[in-house]
N, C-alpha and C positions, 0 to 999 in steps of 0.2 A: 359423733357423738360419743362415743367409750372415751375419747380424750378429754373432753368436756366433761363428762361425769366423775371422770378419776380427779380433775382439777378440781370441782365442786368439794369433792369428798376430802382433800387436802385442805381446804379452804376451811371446811367445818371442822376435819378436828384441830386445826390451827385457833380458831377462835373459843371451842370447845375447852382446849389447855389453856389457853391466854385471854380470855375474855368470860365465858360462860363460868368456869369454875370460880374465877375471882369474884364474879357476881354473886353467885351462889353463895359464897363464904359471905360477902358483904350482907347479903340478905340475914344469915344467921345472925351475923353479929349485930343488925339492925333488928332483928326480935329481941335478942338480947336486953336490946338498949328499951325496947317499948313492952318488954312482958310485966312492968311493973305499972305501965298506964294503960293498959288494956288486955283484959285477959281473953276476951273474945279476939281480939286479933293476934294475940299470942298464941292462941291456940289454932286460929287458922293457917298461921306462918309456919307454925310445928309441925305442921301435916305433910309427911312426906310425900303426898299427892300433891299436895300445894307447891311444893319445890320443884317436884316435875313438869308441871303445867308452867312456873311463870318461865323454867330453863327453856321450855320450848318454845313459848312465845318470843324470848330473846332470840333463840335459834332462827326463827321464821325470820325473823325481820334483820338480822345480820345476813342470812343467806339471801334475802330482797335485794338488799343492797349490793353484796357482793354479786350478784346474777345480772343486774344492772349493768355493774362496771362491766363484768366480763364479757357482755354482749356488745357492749362500746368496743372494746378490744378487739373483738373477734372480727367484728365487722371491718376493720380498717383493710384497705387492701392497695395494691399497688400499680401503677400504669405505666409505660415507660415509651416517651417520644421520641422517637432516633431521629438523627440526623438532621438536627434542628439546626436553620443558618447561623450563623455566629457575625452579628452586625458590630463592625469596629465604628468608634466615632473619632476621626482625624481627619486632619488636612490631606486629601489624597493628592492635590495638586503639588504638594511640596517636599510629602516623604512616601516612602517606601517601608510596609510592613512584611516581616517575614518571623516564621514560627509561629504566627498565631493559626490555630484551627480554623477551618473553613465551616465545620460541622460540630455539633455537640448533642448528647443524649441527655434527657430530663426523665428524671423518675417523680412523678408524684403521687401522694401518699394521703389516703383519706377514706373517708367511708364511700360507697358505692355510688349514693344517690350525688356526693359533692362530687366526685370524680366526674358525672354524668353534668353536671351543671359546668365544671370548669370546661368539660369538653366544647359548651356552647359557645362560652367567652371566646373571643378574638384574643391574640395576646401577640406581642412587640417582638417575641423572638427571646435567643441570647443575645445579652447586647456586652460591647467591652469600652469604656471611655477612656481613649489614648490620648485626648486634648492636653495639653500642656506639657508632656513629655517629650524631650528634647532626643537627638539622635544618640544610641545608643542601646545597651541591654538592661531589660525590664522585665520584673516578673509583675503579671495581672491577675486579677480575679474577673471571672467571667458571671455575669449577672443575669437572672430570669426575671421577666415583668410578668408576674402572674397576677391573676385577675382577681383570686378569691384567697382572700388571707387564711382562712380555715383548711385550704391545702396547705401541706407541708412537700418541698422540693428538694433535691440534690440535683447537681450538675456533674458530668462526666463530659471532659475534663473540667474542674471547679476552675484550676488556673493555666496560664500558659507562661513561658520565657520566649520574649520576644526580640527583637533587633528590629531596631528604626536606622533608616537610611535616609541622606536627603536624595530626592530623586533629581536625577542631572537628565538633560536634554541631548540630542547629537542627532544630525541630519546624515542619512545612510542612502546609499545608491538601491535603487530598485530593480529587482530582476523577476523572472518567473520561470515558473516550472508546469510541464501539461501531464496533469494526472491522466491513467487509463489511456494511453495515447496508441495503443493495440487495439483499442475497441473501436477504432475511426474506422470507416468503410475502407478498404485498400486499395480502394479506386480513387481516394482521397488523399491529401495530404497537407498541414498545415503551411501555408506559405510565407506569413508575417502575423507576426503579434505587436500591435500598437497598445500600449496602455496610456491611462489619461494622464499620468505623472510620471514622473524617472525618480524621484526621490520622497523617503518618506522620513518622519522622526521618529524615533526610539526614545523613551523614557525609564529611567530604571537606575538601581544602585549603581556606580559607577564600575565596581568589578564585572557588574554584570553586563554592561555596555561592553567592556574589554571581550567577553565571551562571544558576542555576535561576530560570525564572518561575512553573513549576509542577509538580506530582507528578500523573500521571494512572494510574489502574488501566485496561489495555486489555482491554476484553470484546469477545471475538472472535466472531461470528454463527456462522460457519462451523466454530466447536468445540463449538457445540451442537446436538446431534441431534434429529430428530423434535420440532421446535419448533409448541408448541400454544398456544393461548390459557389463560392459568393463570399459577401462579408456580412460577420456575425457580430452584432453587438451585444456585451455581457457586462452584467452590474453585479456590485456585493460581491466582488470577487477576495476572497479573506486573504489576510497578510500574516504570514509565519516569518520570526528570525530564528536563524540557526547556526549552532556552531561550528568550528573547521571538521568535526566529525560527522556531521549531518543532523546533531538532535538539536530540537525546540529548546529556545531561552527564552524564559519567562520576563518578557519587558513588555511595557505598553507600548503600541504602535499607532500613530497619528499619521494619518486618519487610520480605521481599521481596516477600512475595504476600499478597492479602487474599480474602477471600470474599463473594458478593453475592448479594441475591435479585432476580431481574427478573421485573418485572408484565407479562405478556405480556396485552395486549387485542385484540379486533375488533371495533373499533366500526362498525357499517352504520347504514342509512338505506334503507327503502323507498320510493321516491318515484315519482308517474307522470311520462310523458313528455307534455310539453307540445308536439304538433304545430302547426307555424306554416307556412302556405303562403306563399311568397314571391314577389312578380311578378303580371303580372296576365292573367286566362286569357282564350281568345279570346275576340270578341265574342259575347255573347248566351247563354254558357256561366257555369255557376254548380257550386259543388262540393255534391254531395248527400251525400256520406257519404266520411268518412276513418277506415279502420282500420288496428290495428296488431299484427302478429303479437304483440309484448311490449307490453303496455299497462303494466305496471310493470317496475323494474329496482332490484336493491341495489346501493348504494354503498355504499365502503368506505372509511375515511381517519381522520381526526382527529375527536375528537367535536364539537370547535368549528367545524369545517369543516362537517361535518354538520348541524348545528344550523341554520345559514344558507341552505341549500338545501333548497327547499320543491316544486319540480319538475325535470325534466330538460329543457330546451328542444332542442327538434328542426327544424330547418328544412328544406322541400323546396319545390325551384323549379318552381313552377306555370306559367312564363312560356308565355303563346302555347298552351298545353294546349287541345287539341279534343277529347280523348277521355278515359275513362278509363285509369288508368296505375297502374303497380306500382311502388315504388321499393325499391332496397335500399341502406339507410344506414350508414354506420359511426358509432355513438354516440362522441361526444366527452366525455372526462370531464373535469369541473369543475376549476377549479384547485385544490389541496391533495386531490383525491380521488386515491386508489391504484390502485382498482381497481374494477370495476363487473360487475356478474355475466351481463350481456349486451353484446357487442362489435357486433354489428350486430343491426338491425331490419328488416323486411319491411313497408313502408308502402302500402296501396291506397287510390287516389284513384278515386271515382265521380262522372261530372261528370254533370250537368242542363242542362235549359233555363233562362235566369234569368227571375225575376220579381220585380215591384217592388211594395214597400209603404210607405205614408206613417205615421209614427208622430208624432201630434201633443201636445203640450204638455210636452215632455221639459225640466225645470228646470235651470239653469245654473250650475256650480259653478265658484267660482274656486279658480286653485291660485296657490303660490307669491306671494301677496301679502306685501307688506312690514309689518315689526312697527309697530304703531301707525296704520295705514291700516284704512277700510275701504271697501267699494264696492258701489253701489248700479245697476241700472240705470236708464237716462234716462227709458225709457217701457215701457209694459207688453209690447208688441211686443217690448223688447230683453232681458225676464226669462226667456222661454220660446222654442223653437224646434222647428222640427219635423225630425225623421230621415226619410231616404232610405234602406229598407233594403233591398237586392239579394241574391238566393240562390234555391235549389231553393225550389220551391212547398211541398214535405213540411218543410222545414226553419222557414221562414219562418209555415208554420201554426202550430207548435209555440212560436214564439219567445214568451218572457216579455219584454214589451214595458217591464217596470220595470227591465230588468238594463241597459238602454239608458242612457249618461251622456254629456251634455255638457259640456265645461269650457273654459274660457279662460285662456291663461296670464301672470298680472300681474308676473312678474319683472322687476323692473328700472325699472316703473312708480310715480311720484310721484303726488302729488293734483293733479286735473283731470280734465276729460272727454277719453275715449278711444274710437276705433273698432277695437274688438279680434277679431282671428281665433279663430274658434271651431271646436272640434275635436268630433265625435261618436264614441264607441266601443261595442262591445259584448263579451259574452264569448264568442261562438263566431265559430270563426275561419272556419267556412264561409261566413260571411253578410259582405256589405261594408256599410261605413255611411259616411253622410255627411251634413251638414246643409242644407236647404232653404236656410237664411239662413247666407251666407258671414261676416256679421261683425256683431257688436252693439257698441251704445255703452253706454258705463259711465261713471259717474262716481266717482273715488277719492275720499276727503277724509280728514282726519286724526280718528283716534277720540279724542274728548272725555271 
């Protein structure tokens, strides 16, 4: 209100100087002109009070006019319409437009009532007419189709520099990517994906098409509910074009989506636990029994990986163990296995006093002998060995002596005679095996 009052005062001073004072002088001149024609009028106009009253009347009239115009100016308001879509008119089948803004801001200027009415009227947004323009660079103007002529408007941006390219089609092979595959149940796997088509058409400026390295259908696991083993049909799978760096390329893809059939499998295999004691027991002790709360587990993973697994190895540390003990072991998944039916297992080891047994006449088996070579023992004594087996008496009593093997490793050996270290092993991990003879002498010769 103070600003308005000060503005009015300045307006009054302006008109007092340039309008009221000149009018007063004019009235005085008029009185001089008419004093000979009317003494009464002359007396009336010559009065100081009359001049003051007439000046005030003119001042009030001028104030009223200025006040009306100032109210009109003061009541002007502005409203901004943000992010209005820009609609371009051109042949989209033949050309590609670059540089044209997708949205523009529109500032409407008018009285509050006019702005209110303008908001009620639908409008056609911001448009730009590109028809008739040829390929190349052009500067174009954006227009706003307003409904009320009483509203003034401004567009930001009001102009744009665009480049028009001819649209070129090209056929590309279609591939796929699986998104969020790690969210899939670990017991399941994607066995196969069959897309409804093998290729698509990409359209755009020629230089853009050269940037496209591949086109992929994006199959999102998160968009599939209640996934189970079997075939799943999907529709409206979006397609994206990528450059060599994996960044999306803005080109038109026809069609925009494809369908797919996904084969979900749940490959599994049941295997036994292979429990192996690691370390040496306390002197005079042996393992009588090893029992597991989970003798078998089911593995889940790719079929090729499962085919290569026969048992699941589990190691327990028995170093310096003097009495029976229970172990709670976390099972480790083999490489390539996604899930396992049991994550932990309880293993009980029962100890006994150690006894020893000798097993004679065990034949020696050579391993890793080079191609084109043969081997033979130098003497009869070097052809067989005696194994010393230690363990619980109950275990040794049930021992199958034929299961014990003696081997010599001949890797990197050539023709000649050698003293070779001997190794004796057996299938029962509760027993320990060693050879009474540590080394044997053998002759290696060429196979003629």
